ZASENU-765216 format. One record per residue (C-alpha): y, x, z; residue in one letter. Coordinates in nm, 3 decimals. Last residue first. Example, Ala and Ser with C-alpha at 12.3 -4.5 7.8 and 13.67 -1.06 7.14 Angstrom:
// ZASENU-765216
<<-0.106 1.367 0.714> "S">
<<-0.450 1.230 0.780> "A">
// end
This chain:
// ZASENU-765216
<<3.684 -1.730 3.471> "N">
<<3.471 -1.666 3.777> "D">
<<3.103 -1.748 3.748> "M">
<<2.908 -1.998 3.958> "D">
<<2.965 -2.294 3.723> "S">
<<2.820 -2.133 3.413> "I">
<<2.973 -2.304 3.113> "L">
<<2.838 -2.342 2.763> "I">
<<3.078 -2.548 2.552> "N">
<<3.200 -2.266 2.328> "D">
<<2.847 -2.132 2.263> "T">
<<2.840 -2.236 1.899> "G">
<<3.037 -2.560 1.862> "H">
<<2.881 -2.779 1.592> "A">
<<2.568 -2.578 1.518> "E">
<<2.525 -2.508 1.889> "F">
<<2.551 -2.879 1.973> "E">
<<2.300 -2.971 1.700> "A">
<<2.066 -2.701 1.831> "I">
<<2.099 -2.845 2.182> "Y">
<<2.012 -3.195 2.062> "D">
<<1.719 -3.063 1.858> "D">
<<1.588 -2.881 2.166> "M">
<<1.615 -3.199 2.371> "R">
<<1.428 -3.392 2.101> "Q">
<<1.159 -3.125 2.076> "V">
<<1.105 -3.125 2.453> "L">
<<1.089 -3.504 2.464> "E">
<<0.836 -3.507 2.179> "E">
<<0.619 -3.252 2.362> "Y">
<<0.620 -3.440 2.692> "N">
<<0.292 -3.635 2.677> "E">
<<0.109 -3.399 2.443> "Q">
<<0.175 -3.122 2.692> "S">
<<0.429 -2.849 2.754> "V">
<<0.409 -2.722 3.112> "P">
<<0.697 -2.866 3.315> "Q">
<<0.990 -2.628 3.346> "Y">
<<1.203 -2.883 3.534> "D">
<<1.254 -3.088 3.214> "M">
<<1.619 -2.986 3.186> "D">
<<1.506 -2.626 3.232> "R">
<<1.259 -2.666 2.946> "R">
<<1.540 -2.800 2.725> "A">
<<1.770 -2.514 2.827> "L">
<<1.501 -2.253 2.754> "E">
<<1.413 -2.417 2.421> "E">
<<1.775 -2.434 2.308> "A">
<<1.839 -2.073 2.416> "L">
<<1.531 -1.954 2.228> "I">
<<1.636 -2.141 1.913> "E">
<<1.997 -2.024 1.943> "Y">
<<1.903 -1.657 1.979> "F">
<<1.635 -1.675 1.709> "V">
<<1.881 -1.819 1.458> "T">
<<2.151 -1.565 1.543> "D">
<<1.905 -1.274 1.524> "E">
<<1.774 -1.388 1.186> "Y">
<<2.123 -1.426 1.041> "D">
<<2.216 -1.082 1.178> "V">
<<1.903 -0.929 1.020> "I">
<<1.976 -1.089 0.683> "A">
<<2.337 -0.967 0.701> "E">
<<2.211 -0.617 0.776> "Q">
<<1.999 -0.626 0.461> "I">
<<2.305 -0.712 0.255> "G">
<<2.447 -0.364 0.281> "G">
<<2.515 -0.150 0.586> "E">
<<2.159 -0.016 0.602> "S">
<<2.133 0.050 0.228> "F">
<<2.474 0.213 0.179> "A">
<<2.424 0.409 0.502> "R">
<<2.109 0.549 0.352> "S">
<<1.763 0.460 0.477> "P">
<<1.607 0.768 0.632> "V">
<<1.441 1.084 0.502> "D">
<<1.412 1.329 0.788> "E">
<<1.565 1.675 0.828> "G">
<<1.802 1.567 1.103> "N">
<<1.929 1.295 0.870> "W">
<<1.854 1.311 0.498> "K">
<<1.957 1.022 0.276> "E">
<<1.791 0.730 0.100> "V">
<<1.909 0.416 -0.085> "L">
<<2.137 0.601 -0.330> "S">
<<1.831 0.781 -0.468> "A">
<<1.697 0.459 -0.618> "M">
<<1.575 0.580 -0.958> "G">
<<1.209 0.597 -0.859> "N">
<<1.173 0.966 -0.776> "E">
<<1.448 0.962 -0.515> "R">
<<1.342 0.627 -0.370> "C">
<<1.002 0.768 -0.276> "L">
<<1.161 0.929 0.033> "A">
<<1.234 0.573 0.152> "F">
<<0.862 0.502 0.169> "L">
<<0.774 0.815 0.361> "K">
<<1.065 0.772 0.604> "S">
<<0.974 0.409 0.680> "E">
<<0.614 0.514 0.744> "V">
<<0.734 0.790 0.978> "N">
<<0.976 0.563 1.166> "D">
<<0.690 0.318 1.221> "Y">
<<0.460 0.589 1.357> "D">
<<0.745 0.719 1.575> "P">
<<0.754 0.418 1.807> "I">
<<1.099 0.461 1.961> "R">
<<1.135 0.538 2.334> "D">
<<1.472 0.712 2.298> "D">
<<1.650 0.377 2.257> "G">
<<1.390 0.100 2.227> "R">
<<1.616 -0.180 2.104> "T">
<<1.613 -0.090 1.734> "S">
<<1.245 0.010 1.727> "N">
<<1.014 -0.282 1.650> "L">
<<1.263 -0.527 1.502> "I">
<<1.444 -0.258 1.302> "W">
<<1.112 -0.112 1.187> "N">
<<1.010 -0.450 1.050> "G">
<<1.347 -0.506 0.884> "I">
<<1.338 -0.162 0.720> "Y">
<<0.979 -0.204 0.606> "V">
<<1.049 -0.548 0.461> "L">
<<1.362 -0.435 0.279> "D">
<<1.185 -0.129 0.139> "L">
<<0.902 -0.355 0.022> "L">
<<1.157 -0.571 -0.160> "R">
<<1.284 -0.262 -0.345> "R">
<<0.927 -0.167 -0.432> "F">
<<0.866 -0.517 -0.567> "E">
<<1.180 -0.497 -0.782> "K">
<<1.084 -0.152 -0.910> "K">
<<0.740 -0.289 -1.001> "S">
<<0.462 -0.198 -0.766> "L">
<<0.131 -0.020 -0.806> "E">
<<-0.042 0.083 -0.485> "I">
<<-0.257 0.394 -0.456> "H">
<<-0.442 0.505 -0.147> "M">
// end
């Protein structure tokens, strides 16, 4: 297979591959999916011959994203994504709880969305500062 990419497109592809592998493997510990690590390694190895050697390094004999790459702006994008997903899931779970976990239907969809929007507004204003769990010791 042959794919032609500009340097900018290749750099964006590296970002996409890194983010995808992060989502698929970062929480798996020793149970990583090696196929994704292998694809990431192959693509990052191409950095050396494309004027981007600072984006790749060897670790245990494998080509991996360099520390400069992984600690750069890409990590900020991942953190932003994780924060957004966290608050959206929390808002939906709290809204569904408030509605006694009724199945979502045409009749209650607007209520669910409104409750979620209210929670999101609260989280945007105060983060998790106002979340209290009454059964827990302080």
